[in-house]
C-alpha positions in Angstrom: -11.5 -17.1 8.6 -9.9 -20.5 8.3 -6.8 -19.0 6.7 -6.6 -16.5 9.5 -7.1 -19.2 12.1 -4.3 -21.3 10.6 -1.9 -18.3 11.1 -2.5 -18.0 14.8 -0.8 -20.1 17.5 -2.0 -23.6 18.1 -3.8 -22.7 21.4 -5.7 -19.8 19.8 -9.5 -19.7 20.4 -12.2 -18.5 18.1 -12.3 -15.4 20.2 -8.7 -14.8 19.2 -9.6 -15.4 15.5 -12.5 -12.9 15.8 -10.3 -10.3 17.4 -7.6 -10.7 14.8 -10.2 -10.4 12.0 -11.5 -7.2 13.7 -8.0 -5.7 14.0 -7.2 -6.5 10.3 -10.5 -5.0 9.2 -9.8 -1.8 11.2 -6.3 -1.5 9.7 -7.6 -2.0 6.2 -10.2 0.7 6.8 -7.5 3.1 8.0 -5.3 2.4 5.1 -8.3 3.1 2.7 -8.9 6.4 4.5 -5.3 7.3 4.0 -5.4 6.4 0.3 -8.4 8.8 0.0 -6.3 11.5 1.7 -8.4 11.6 4.9 -5.9 12.7 7.5 -6.3 14.6 10.7 -4.7 18.0 10.8 -1.9 18.8 13.3 -4.4 20.8 15.4 -6.9 17.9 15.5 -4.2 15.5 16.7 -2.9 18.0 19.3 -6.5 18.5 20.5 -7.2 14.8 20.8 -3.9 14.2 22.8 -4.6 17.3 25.0 -7.9 15.6 26.1 -5.7 12.8 27.5 -3.3 15.3 29.2 -0.5 14.8 26.6 1.3 17.7 25.2 2.5 17.2 21.7 5.7 18.9 20.6 6.7 19.3 17.0 9.7 20.8 15.3 7.6 23.9 14.8 6.8 24.2 18.5 10.5 23.6 19.6 12.6 26.8 19.9 15.7 26.6 17.8 19.1 26.8 19.7 
């Protein structure tokens, strides 16, 4: 934690340090999942975005000219 705290701006609080540690932990967890090959399928990603009202277009979905 002290090494992390030293990398933040001088005015950073312990709350900032805790947040930065959390973010780094989540990133490492995601990278480990990727190393294990745990990826979402295209359909899972499209479904998740659709719940937020976002339409995802891919090369497969785009008609060729």
